[in-house]
N, C-alpha and C positions, 0 to 999 in steps of 0.2 A: 513574396506576391500578394497583391491585392484582391481581395474576395470578389469585387467587380468583376476580374478578368474572366473567371468560367461564366459568368451569367453573359459577357460580351462575346465572348468566344460562340457559347451557344446562338445568340442574336445573329451573328454574321454565317454560322452556318445555315440557320432559317433563312436570312437574306437570299443567300447564293442558292438555294433549291430552289427559292419560288420564284427568280428572278430567269431563272432555266427552266422550269420545269414544263412550258407549255411548246416549247419548240423542242425539246427533249422526247419528250411522250409519243408526235407523230415521228419523229426520225426512228425512235425503236420501233415503233411498230412495222417502220417499213423495211429497216437495213437490219435488225438483230436477227440470228438464225438460233435455233434450240440445238445444244449441244450434241446430241445422238439424232435428232432426225436431219436436220437440215433444212426445217420448213420453214419458209420466209418470217413467219408470225403463230404465235398460239392463239388457235382459234377461242378455245376457252377462257383465255383471257385478253383477248383484245379484238376479239370479231365476232361475227355471228353466223354459222353456217347458213348456208342455203340448204334449198331439199335436193340433195344428188340425185335421189330416184328420180324426180320430178324431172330433173335438168337431163336427164338420161332420154326420159321418155319423149323429149318434145325436140332433142337434137340441140344441146345448147352445152356450154363449159360450165365444168364444176368452176363455183366460185365462194370466196368467203367475204363477207360484207367488214372494211375497216370503218374505222371510229371518225371518218370525215367524210361518210357518202360516197365512198367510192367502193369498188369490190378490187379481191386480188386472186388471180388464176394460177394455179402452178400445176406445169404438166406435166403427168407422172409416166403416161403410158405412150406408146409409140403413135401415130397417126401419118396418114398421106396428108402432102401440105395440099392436094385439093380439096379433101374432103375438110381438114381443118379450118381450111379459107372459107367455106360456107357456112361451119358450125361458128367460128368468130363470127362472121357478118350476123346472122341470127342471132347471137348474145348481145351484141352490139346494139343491135333494133330494139333488143328487150331492155339492155338497161337503160337508153336513152329515154324508153318509155317509164320505165321506173324513178326519172331522175337521178340517176349516178351519175356521179363526177369523176374522179380519176379510176381509169382501171389499168391495173399492173398485172405483168403476165412475166410468170419467172420460167422460163426454158431454160433448163438441165442442157452440157452439152450435147447431150448423146440427142438431142431432139431438135440440133442445129437447122434441120431442112426446113423449121416452119419459119425462120425468120423473116423471110421474104414474105409470105401470105400477110403476117402481123405488119410488115413497115407498107405492104402494099392498102391496110384496111386503113394506115395513120399513124402507126403508132412508130415512137421513138427509142434509141436507145437512153438508157438512165444510166445504170453502170452494167460493168460486169466483174465475176469473180474467177477464178479457176476453173468452177466447175457448175456455172451459171451464167444466164445473161436476162436481163432486168428490161423489160421493153414497157412503155407506158403512153398512152392516151388519155385525153383529155375532153371529156364531150359535152360542157357545158360550149354557150358561145362567149368569147373575147378570151383572154390572157388566162394563163393557168394560173394556178396558186400552190404547186407542184413544190414539194420542197428539192432542191438541188441533189445532185450527187455531191459526196464529200468533195469541198475546196481545198482541203491542205493534207500533206504528208509530214510527219512530227520526226526529227531527227533529235539526235540525242549526242553530246562532247561529254569528255570524262578530264578534268584537271585534276591529276594524283600526283602528290608532293610527299616526298619523305623529307626525314629527320633531318638531314643535309639540305636542303632548300632545292633538291632535283626535282624535276618531271618527269612523268613518263611522257616519252615522246614514240614516235614509229614515223617512218619512209613504206607510201603505198607502193605497191607495183601494179597497181591498177588505179583509174580514175585521172583525173585533169594534173591531178599534182604525180603523175609516175615520171620517175628520170628527170626531176627536177632539183632534187635532192634538199627537197624542204623536210625538215621536222614537222612536225603537226601532233595533236595530242590525239587520243584514240576516238574515235565519232561513228558513227552507223545509223540504223532508222530502226524506231520503235515497233515492235512486231504488234497483229492486232491481238487486241486482250493483254497486254503487257504494260506493267506500271512502268512510269516514267524512270523512275528511281532501280528498279528491277531492269530496265534496257541498258542503263548505265554499267552497271555491274557485270554483265552479261558482255558486252561489247570489250568493256578490258579483259576479261576473262579470257573470249575467241583469239583477240589482236595480239596479245602478251604473258597470256600464261599465267599473270598475277591474278591467281584466283579466289584469296579470299582477303576480302574489302572492309576495313572498318568502316562504319558509318557512326558520323557523332551523335552521340547519346544526349538526352538534355530531359530529366523530370520523368524518365521513363518513357521519352518517346523517341520514334526513330526521328532523329535530326538529321535530314540529309540537303544537303546546301543546294539551291539551285541559283548560282550567282548570274549565269545571265538567260536572258530570253532574246531573241531575234528572229522577226520573222520576215520575209521576202517575197516574191512574186514570179510569177510565172519560172520557178526553179524546174519543175519535173512533168515533161506533158502538159506546160499551160498550167498547172497547179501551182498553189502556194506553197510555202515550206515553213514552219516551225521549228526554232533548235533552241534545245536546252542546254546550256553548258553546267558539269555539274562538279560538283567538289569531292574527291575520297580522299581517304589516306586508307593509306597499304596496312596490311601486316606480314604479306611476305612479298619480299625483292628481288629473287631470280624470275627472268624473261626469257620465254621461249616464244618466238614470234610466228605467227600462223602464216603459213608455206603459203598457201594460197591467194591472199592477201597482200602479206606483209612482207616488203625488202628489209627492212631491219627496224630493231627497237632497242631503247637503251633508257636509263637516266641520265638527264641534261641537266647540268644548271641554269637555274631560272633567267641568268643572266645572257647566258649565250642563246639561250630559246628567244629570248625576248630581242637580242640584237639581230636575229636572221633579217635580210634585207625584206625578203616576203612579210615577215611580221611586221617591220617598219612600213610599208608601204599603206597596208590596211587599218584604219582606224579602229573599225569592229576588233580585229584581234590586238592592237596597242589596249586598248579598255579593258577588254576580258583578261588579260595578265593584270591589270591595274587593279581590278575588281576582286580576282582572286587575291592576290596577295595580300590586299587588303584584309579580307575573310581571315585566310590564314593569320594576319595578326591583330585580331580583334576588332577590328575598324570597321567591318561590315557584313550586315544580319542578310542572309536570301532568305529564300524559301525553304519551309519544310514540310515535307508528307504527314499530313496527321490521319488516321484512318476514321471513316465517317460512316454512319447511317446515312442513307435515303429513300425518297419515293420511286425511284426508277430502278431495284434490285433488292432481291435480299440478300447480297453479298454486299461487306462495307467495300468502300472505295477510298481513295484519298481524295483530300483536300489539300492544295498547296499555300501557304501562308507564312506572314514572317511571325512567326510563333516566340520570339526572343521579345521585340517590342511591346506583344499583346499582354504576356507574362508580366511587365516591368510595372503595367498600371495596377 
């Protein structure tokens, strides 16, 4: 390996972090929650608290200033909707006078009675989670510059082949392929806070009980191969979908299907899988097979996850790139 490779790798990390820092900081402030408290953002690190006692005396909502000239309100106590409407109106008047921009109101599910009052004041839905709804209002004149809600969901699939060139396939008892007789790779959706590589391993284990997956190793780095990246739009409640197909190598071979979602599971010769009319009909599936086989035969390099540090979190996160070609330099 060339001595220039480590330097080049560091340069890549630096460029990627720099290019995404500005956008990520704003989304970080608005959407990330603390693991224990569930607060929308950390006031000590990313915001400036207002004077709570002063707000109470003036009949205003408690709020914290965000980094972008706006305020964030989190309703924590029960309140009559009429009283909330009055206090919100007075608070909005003061925020306009102060030149505030975006106003975010986080309403826990137990305070759903306050939604109508907020909407009548001009707020709109931004996003919702199982235990709260986030509403937003733009105070300045003209079009708002607030970040949109998450636009994509992330799917994961696993290409698992044994030494006999048989692939792990399933038939689903739910979804659009139910009852069609089509054999497919294990697939699923990446959970919140879950790494792509962990999601692929989890889905294989859940659907087939092939529980121990060997992940290719290279120079002491986990080399988890992402063969396919696909993006499609308006797939799930008008949201776009990003799908990663990952290459895994099994160390266990006994299958126990997931009763709740899987009709059948087995090892199938790759030629038999590829010959299915459903696979032959769609260029995406045919191409996926060709790429996975090329990788297995050493003729293709996918992306590998490499743990990196960043300015966004104290914990390391994965950066995905073609480490093989980089290390050849």
